[in-house]
C-alpha positions in Angstrom: 0.1 0.0 -0.2 1.3 3.6 -0.8 -0.5 6.6 0.3 0.1 9.4 -1.1 -0.8 12.6 -0.1 -0.8 16.1 -2.2 -0.6 19.8 -1.2 0.2 23.5 -2.7 -2.8 23.7 -4.8 -4.3 27.2 -5.2 -5.5 30.2 -7.0 -3.3 32.0 -9.7 -2.9 34.9 -12.3 -1.9 33.9 -16.1 2.0 33.8 -16.3 2.3 32.8 -12.6 3.6 29.8 -10.9 3.4 26.9 -8.0 4.5 24.2 -6.6 2.7 21.1 -5.6 4.2 18.9 -2.9 3.3 15.0 -3.0 4.7 13.2 0.4 4.9 9.3 -0.2 4.2 7.3 2.4 5.0 3.1 1.8 4.4 0.5 3.7 4.2 -2.3 0.9 5.4 -2.5 -2.7 8.5 -1.3 -4.5 7.9 2.2 -5.9 10.4 3.4 -8.4 8.6 6.0 -10.6 6.2 8.9 -9.2 4.1 11.2 -11.5 1.5 14.0 -11.9 -1.4 13.6 -13.3 -4.4 16.5 -14.3 -7.7 15.9 -14.8 -9.4 19.2 -16.7 -12.7 20.6 -17.5 -14.0 18.2 -20.3 -10.9 16.0 -20.4 -9.6 13.0 -19.6 -6.9 12.5 -16.8 -3.4 12.7 -18.1 0.1 12.0 -17.1 2.0 15.5 -17.2 5.5 14.8 -15.7 7.3 11.2 -14.1 10.6 10.7 -12.4 12.1 7.4 -12.1 14.0 6.6 -9.0 17.2 7.5 -11.1 15.9 11.5 -12.1 15.2 10.4 -15.3 11.8 12.5 -15.7 9.3 12.6 -19.2 6.8 15.1 -20.0 3.7 15.7 -21.8 3.7 17.8 -24.2 1.2 20.5 -23.3 3.5 21.0 -19.6 7.1 19.9 -21.3 9.5 23.3 -20.5 7.1 24.8 -18.2 6.8 22.3 -15.3 9.5 21.0 -13.6 9.4 17.5 -11.4 12.0 16.9 -8.7 12.1 14.9 -6.3 13.6 14.6 -2.6 14.1 11.5 -1.5 15.1 11.7 1.7 12.0 13.5 2.4 10.2 10.6 0.1 8.4 13.8 -1.9 8.0 14.2 -5.2 7.4 18.4 -6.6 5.8 19.8 -9.4 7.2 23.4 -10.2 5.0 25.1 -12.1 6.0 28.2 -14.5 4.0 30.4 -17.1 0.8 28.6 -15.9 -1.8 29.3 -18.0 -5.9 29.2 -17.6 -6.1 25.7 -19.8 -3.8 24.4 -16.5 -6.6 24.8 -14.8 -7.8 21.6 -13.0 -7.6 18.4 -10.3 -3.5 17.3 -10.2 -3.1 14.2 -8.7 -0.2 12.7 -7.3 0.5 8.7 -8.5 3.0 6.2 -7.7 3.8 3.1 -9.5 4.7 0.0 -7.0 5.5 -2.7 -8.5 9.4 -1.9 -9.0 9.0 -1.2 -12.9 11.0 0.9 -15.3 8.5 2.8 -17.4 9.8 4.1 -21.0 8.2 7.2 -22.0 5.4 6.1 -23.0 4.1 4.1 -20.1 5.3 6.9 -18.0 2.5 9.5 -19.6 -0.1 6.4 -19.4 -2.5 6.7 -16.5 -3.2 3.0 -16.7 0.4 2.6 -15.4 0.0 4.0 -12.0 -1.5 1.2 -9.0 -2.1 4.2 -6.5 -3.4 7.6 -6.5 -3.4 10.7 -3.9 -6.6 12.3 -3.5 -5.9 15.4 -5.8 -5.3 19.2 -5.3 -7.2 22.1 -7.2 -5.0 24.7 -9.1 -7.3 27.4 -10.5 -5.4 29.9 -13.7 -7.2 33.0 -13.9 -6.8 35.3 -16.7 
């Protein structure tokens, strides 16, 4: 079992920045991939960023160059640094973990089905 707790959401204006945090408590399983996904109004949930235990990262085209995923292994925490925010970034952001001990390649890492543990989400609202 993996418990994921997100924090850091809020409301900002276009062009602003936010940092999301996700604290991961791992009771069982082998977590090597942590990710951030979002569900924006009218769209399916999508993975926007993934980080592997060795620091390898993958990003969706929609956030590449604006968002950065990072991890602090000493705190079992993963972050999503969001810059140059746009109204279309508005949505619920979820932390996700794959506890099967796998290496996910670039395609799997950005697939919501690759993750078997999810947090409750934190809301991000970007106003124009």
